[in-house]
C-alpha positions in Angstrom: -150.9 34.6 -101.0 -153.0 34.2 -97.7 -156.1 35.7 -98.7 -158.2 35.6 -101.6 -161.1 38.2 -102.4 -161.7 38.2 -105.7 -161.2 35.7 -108.6 -161.5 37.0 -112.2 -161.7 34.6 -114.9 -161.5 34.6 -118.8 -163.9 32.3 -120.4 -163.1 30.7 -123.8 -159.9 28.7 -123.3 -159.9 29.1 -119.7 -163.1 28.7 -117.8 -165.2 26.5 -120.2 -164.3 23.5 -122.2 -163.3 23.6 -126.1 -167.1 23.2 -126.8 -167.8 26.3 -124.8 -169.6 24.3 -122.3 -169.3 25.0 -118.4 -168.7 21.4 -116.8 -170.7 20.2 -113.7 -167.5 20.3 -111.7 -166.8 24.0 -112.4 -170.3 25.1 -111.7 -170.2 23.4 -108.4 -166.8 25.0 -107.5 -168.4 28.5 -108.5 -171.1 28.0 -106.3 -168.7 27.2 -103.4 -166.8 30.5 -104.0 -169.9 32.4 -103.9 -171.0 30.4 -100.7 -167.7 31.3 -99.1 -168.2 35.2 -99.9 -165.4 35.2 -102.2 -166.1 37.9 -105.0 -166.0 36.2 -108.8 -166.0 37.8 -111.9 -165.7 36.9 -116.0 -163.6 39.0 -118.5 -164.2 38.5 -122.1 -164.0 40.1 -125.5 -167.8 39.7 -125.6 -170.1 42.9 -124.8 -171.3 43.3 -121.0 -174.7 43.1 -121.7 -174.3 39.3 -123.1 -171.8 38.3 -120.3 -174.4 39.2 -117.8 -176.7 36.5 -118.8 -174.1 33.9 -118.5 -175.1 33.1 -114.8 -178.2 32.0 -116.2 -176.9 30.1 -119.1 -174.4 28.5 -116.7 -177.2 27.7 -114.0 -175.9 29.7 -111.4 -178.1 31.1 -109.0 -176.0 34.4 -108.2 -175.0 37.3 -110.2 -171.3 37.9 -111.3 -169.7 40.6 -108.8 -167.6 41.8 -111.6 -167.9 41.6 -115.5 -165.2 42.9 -117.7 -166.6 43.1 -121.4 -165.1 44.2 -124.8 -161.4 43.3 -123.6 -161.6 46.0 -120.9 -163.4 48.7 -122.8 -166.5 47.7 -120.7 -167.2 46.9 -117.0 -170.3 46.1 -114.9 -170.0 46.5 -111.1 -172.6 44.5 -109.5 -172.0 45.9 -106.2 -172.5 49.5 -107.4 -174.9 48.5 -110.0 -172.9 50.6 -112.1 -171.7 50.1 -115.8 -168.4 51.8 -117.1 -167.0 52.5 -120.5 -163.2 53.1 -121.3 -161.2 53.6 -124.4 -162.9 53.0 -127.8 -161.8 53.5 -131.4 -162.5 56.9 -132.9 -164.6 57.1 -135.9 -161.5 57.9 -138.3 -159.7 55.2 -136.9 -162.3 52.7 -137.8 -162.6 54.2 -141.3 -158.7 53.6 -141.9 -159.1 50.1 -140.5 -162.0 48.8 -142.7 -160.5 50.5 -145.7 -157.2 48.7 -145.3 -158.6 45.6 -144.7 -160.7 45.8 -147.9 -158.4 43.9 -150.2 -159.0 40.8 -148.3 -162.7 40.7 -148.9 -163.6 39.7 -145.4 -166.8 40.5 -143.4 -165.9 43.0 -140.8 -168.5 43.3 -137.8 -169.0 45.4 -134.9 -171.3 45.4 -131.6 -173.8 48.3 -131.9 -176.3 48.3 -129.1 -178.6 45.4 -129.2 -177.4 43.9 -132.6 -174.1 43.3 -134.6 -173.4 45.2 -137.8 -171.8 43.1 -140.6 -170.9 43.7 -144.3 -173.0 40.3 -145.1 -174.5 37.4 -143.4 -172.2 34.6 -144.1 -171.9 31.3 -142.4 -169.5 32.7 -139.8 -171.8 35.5 -139.1 -174.7 33.4 -138.6 -172.7 31.0 -136.1 -171.7 34.4 -134.1 -175.3 35.5 -134.1 -176.6 32.2 -132.8 -173.9 31.8 -129.9 -174.4 35.5 -129.0 -178.0 35.6 -129.3 -177.8 39.0 -131.1 -179.2 39.5 -134.4 -177.1 40.8 -137.2 -177.8 44.2 -139.4 -176.3 44.3 -142.7 -174.6 47.6 -143.3 -175.1 49.4 -146.6 -171.6 50.0 -147.3 -168.3 50.3 -145.3 -169.4 53.9 -144.0 -171.9 52.4 -141.9 -168.8 51.1 -139.8 -167.6 54.7 -138.8 -170.6 56.7 -138.1 -169.6 56.6 -134.3 -166.8 55.5 -132.1 -166.9 51.9 -131.1 -164.7 49.5 -128.9 -163.6 47.2 -131.6 -163.8 46.0 -135.0 -163.7 42.3 -135.5 -162.9 40.0 -138.3 -163.4 36.1 -138.8 -161.4 34.4 -141.5 -159.9 31.1 -142.4 -157.3 29.7 -140.3 -155.1 29.3 -143.4 -154.6 33.0 -144.0 -155.1 34.5 -140.6 -151.2 34.9 -139.8 -150.9 36.4 -143.2 -153.7 39.0 -142.3 -152.5 39.6 -139.1 -149.0 40.6 -140.2 -150.6 42.8 -142.7 -152.8 44.4 -140.2 -149.7 45.0 -137.7 -147.9 46.6 -140.7 -150.7 49.2 -141.3 -151.8 50.0 -137.8 -150.9 53.4 -136.1 -149.9 53.9 -132.7 -153.5 54.9 -131.3 -154.9 51.5 -132.0 -154.1 47.7 -132.1 -154.6 44.4 -133.5 -154.5 40.9 -131.9 -155.7 37.4 -132.3 -158.4 36.6 -129.9 -159.4 33.1 -131.5 -157.8 30.8 -134.0 -159.8 32.4 -136.8 -160.6 35.8 -135.5 -158.6 39.3 -135.1 -159.7 42.3 -133.3 -158.6 46.0 -133.5 -159.0 48.0 -130.5 -158.0 51.0 -128.7 -154.2 50.9 -127.8 -155.0 51.2 -124.1 -157.7 48.7 -124.2 -156.8 46.3 -121.6 -158.8 43.8 -119.3 -156.3 45.3 -116.8 -157.8 48.7 -116.7 -161.3 47.4 -115.8 -160.0 45.2 -113.1 -157.8 48.1 -111.6 -160.8 50.5 -111.8 -163.0 47.9 -109.9 -160.5 47.2 -107.4 -159.7 50.8 -106.8 -163.7 51.5 -106.4 -163.9 49.0 -103.6 -160.4 49.4 -101.9 -159.7 46.0 -102.8 -155.9 45.0 -102.7 -154.4 43.6 -106.1 -152.6 41.0 -104.0 -155.9 39.6 -102.9 -156.9 39.2 -106.7 -156.5 35.8 -108.7 -156.9 35.9 -112.4 -157.1 33.1 -114.8 -156.3 33.4 -118.7 -155.2 31.6 -121.5 -154.2 34.1 -124.5 -152.5 37.5 -125.0 -155.6 39.4 -124.5 -155.5 38.4 -120.7 -151.7 39.3 -120.4 -152.5 42.6 -118.6 -154.9 41.2 -116.2 -152.7 38.4 -115.3 -150.0 40.6 -114.7 -151.5 43.0 -112.3 -153.2 40.4 -110.1 -151.7 39.1 -107.2 -151.6 35.7 -108.8 -151.9 35.1 -112.5 -152.5 31.7 -113.6 -153.0 29.8 -117.0 -154.2 26.5 -117.9 -151.8 24.0 -119.7 -153.5 24.9 -123.3 -152.4 28.7 -122.8 -150.3 30.1 -125.5 -146.6 30.1 -124.8 -146.3 34.1 -124.4 -149.0 34.0 -122.0 -147.7 31.0 -120.1 -144.5 32.9 -120.0 -146.1 36.0 -117.9 -147.9 33.9 -115.6 -147.1 33.1 -112.1 -148.6 29.4 -112.4 -149.0 27.2 -115.2 -151.3 24.6 -114.5 -151.1 20.9 -115.2 -154.7 20.5 -116.6 -156.2 22.1 -119.6 -159.7 23.9 -119.7 -161.1 20.6 -121.0 -160.0 18.9 -117.7 -161.3 21.7 -115.4 -158.1 23.3 -114.5 -159.6 26.3 -113.1 -162.1 24.3 -111.0 -159.3 22.1 -109.6 -156.8 24.9 -108.7 -159.6 26.8 -106.8 -160.9 23.7 -104.8 -157.4 22.7 -103.9 -155.8 26.0 -103.3 -158.5 28.4 -102.6 -161.3 26.7 -101.0 
């Protein structure tokens, strides 16, 4: 591709290392991207309000031009200073999910405004709260989870049982919503149409930005749609096999080896 106008990047497993740190090398490259006038954004399963603060966490002196949150259910457009919300799980779907998942005695949680709602405050939930800088509110019972529509329902669990739980969940879901693994120990339920690609397409349409001028980076199945619609979809060496299969380029470096930074430096800057 001759011209790159926008770089959009997944975070965990892609832009940051396995300890979720942004390296000095990557920070330097992102600053050069901004100085060159190329739009840069991040796309993640986290809420937009959290993601917008990552520029300060990463010691960047500029805001992200586009922030895709909740795997595509939320979008922040820095150019227009606008927030958009897309497909959400209906209350009755959430009721179905938390009830058919109840036999596993897991700890479901959802993002609810400025806090997270969970069934109990266990060690995993405490870690999530610390990483996301969001307090945890404890639900009285499962009915608290389906009082309102929500972007997604999340479950963390032991790596020993996640494949079994995922198979069980896929056997029980309806066509209106989907379930997918976003981390080695976490699965999420979301609207069947939720996709990072939808938010990216909306942003590009709003700003008359040709998709063939977009470079997207990701490492897992929740990035697949975004990688497909971008002019070039690129994955690090550590990406999962199915995502490598749909990518235009599979890098020889992993996220722990600054794969994204080196590609941008050598092929875009």
